[in-house]
N, C-alpha and C positions, 0 to 999 in steps of 0.2 A: 264385623260382618259386612259393613257398608261404608263407603265414603262417597261424597257427592258435593255438588255445588248448584246453587240457583243464581241466575245472573240476568242482567239487563244490559242491552247495548244502548249507551247514551246517545249515539248518533242516529240510530234507526228506530229505536223504541221496541226492538225485538226482545223477547224473553226466552230463556232457555234453562233446561235442567240437564245435567250430565251426572251419571252415577255408575258405580261399579260395586260388585259384591261377590262373595263366595257362594251365595245362594243363587238358585236358578231364577231367571226371568225377573230380576230385580226392578227393571224399569217399568214393567207392567203394573207393579203394585205401588211404586214410590214416587213416580214423576208426574207432576201436575202443572199445567200452564194454561193461561188464558190470554188471548190477544188483547192488548190495551189495559190489562189488569195487573198481571204479575206472574210469578213462578213460585212453586212450593215443592219441597221434598218432604215426604212423611216416611220415616224410616225407623231403624232399630227393631223393636217388636212392633211391626208395622200395622197401623190402622189406616187403610187407604181412604177412608171417609174424611180424614182431617185435611187432605189436600183440597178437595172441592169446598169444604167448609171455609178454609182460610181464603180461598179465591172469592167466594161469595161475599165474605166480609170486606175484603179489599174493594171489590166491585161496588159495594154499598157505601164506600167512602172512608173506610178505616185505613190507617197506615199499616205497614207490615208489623210494626211493634204492637199496635192496637189489636190487629187480627190475631197475632200469636198469643197475646194475653187472653183474648176471648176463646181461642182454641184451648188454652190451658183450663179455662173455666168450664167449657162445655164438654171437652173430651173425656172419654172413659179411660181409666187406667193410665192417665196422662204421665205418671211417673215412669212408665215404661217406654215412652215415646221420645223421638227426636224429630223436631219440625223446623225447617228452614224456610224463610220467605223473603222475597224481594218485591217491592211495589213499584207503581208507575213513576215514582220520583227517584227510584234507585236506592231507597232506604231499605236496610236489611234488618232482620230479626231472627233469633234462634231460640228454641226451647230444647233443652236437654234434661230429661228427668233423672231423678235419683237412682233409677233402676236401669239406666243405659248400660249396655253390656261391655265388659272388659275395659281396656284402655280406650278412652274417648277424648274427643276434642272438638272445638268449634272456633271459627274465625270469620271475620267479615271486613269488608272495605266498601268503597264507593261502588254501588251497582252489583255487589256480589256477597254471598254468604256461603260458607262451607262447613260441613260437619261430618263426623264419622264415629264409628264404634267398633270395638274389637280390632283396634288399630295396632300397627307395629310400634307406634309412638304417638304421643299427643300432639306433635308438631305437624302431622300430615295435613290437617285442614288449613293451617297457615301457609304451607307450601302450595296448596291448591289455589288459595286466594292470590298469593304472590305470582303464581304461574299465569293466572287469568289476567291480572293487572299488567303484567309484563308483555303479554302476547299482543299481536297486531292482527288486523284483518277482520274477516267476517266473524260474527258471534260464534258460529260453529267451529271455526278454527281455534278460537280462544277457549272454547269449552274443551276441545280435545287436548290443547296444550295444558290446560289446568289439570285434567285427569292424569295426563302423563307425568306432570310435576308431582302430583300426589303419590303416584306409584313409585316414582324415583325416590321420594322421601321415605319410603317404607311401605306405604299402602296398608293393606290389612295385615293382621298377624299371620295369616295363611294365604294361600293362593286365591286369586279371584277367578271367577268362572263366568260371570255375566256382566253386561254393561249396556248402557243406553244413552241416547241423546235426543231430546225433544226441543223443538224451536217453534215459537209462534211469531207471526208478523201482523199484517193488517187484515187478514181474513180470519174466519171463525174456526178454521181447522188448523192443525199443526202443519207448517210448511215442511218440516222434517221430523220424522219419528223413526229413528234408526235403533235397532236393538240386536244384540247378540245374547240370546237367552241361555246358552251353555256352550262352553268350549273348554278343552283341556289346555289350549294355547292361551294367548293373552286376549281377553275380550275387549279391552280398550283399543288394542291395535286392530281388532276385527271391526269395531265401530268406526275407527279412523279410516280404515279402508273403504267401508261403505260410504262414509262422508265424501271421500275423494271421488267416488263414482257419482254420487247423487248430487253434489253441489253444483256441477255445471248444468244439470238438468232441472234444478229445483224451480227456477222462475218459469220455465216452460210448462211445468205441471200446474202451477198456479194459473197461468194464462189460459191453459186449456179448460180449466174449470170455470174461469170468469167469462171467456168468450172463445169458443173453439174456432170461430172464423178467423180470428187474428193469431191463432196459435202457430208455432213453428211446426215443421215436419214431425210426424209421429214416429218416423223411423221404421216403418213396417212395409212389407212388400205391397206394391201398388200405390203407395203414398207418394204424392208429388208436391 
């Protein structure tokens, strides 16, 4: 039903989540990030409260593995959940309960973890990790490359209809939060297209929030 990754950029300290599913609006329920802390995906039979819980635990000093272990202890119906986390040092941890749906898998590497359920094959998460580690450029570019690699490896057992990508940097809000909540076409390519449009403007939106006086043109009539 879902495949995703959580990741950290070792060069910039950015964190990101990228996800795709046959269900509508998957990113609205499953993607959780916090600047300077980490990234979490809470999926399968989703409990969205597990994402903020894991982030709170990591912000309090726990590693990703310690936070996921505590999520296992505190979470309700945890056997139905799949939780992925990466922390501020790039350490990754994954929980996949005994009631995860269909063919499922998980994989991790330096600065990245991936998991999925109701997959075409159990190797999809490893393909996602490999795609992320092989990609170059901005964290957003690498997240898109990883999702594409997962889809090329088989993706879900059926067609995907929604996708999303969320990135945090040095400010308290996501610097990118792009979603395709439903399409009969490829939602991953829809998010990739949004990223191609948004990426060149992203830093300007941050600057406008921090100090509008130093911001670049707004691109509206009458603006100089």
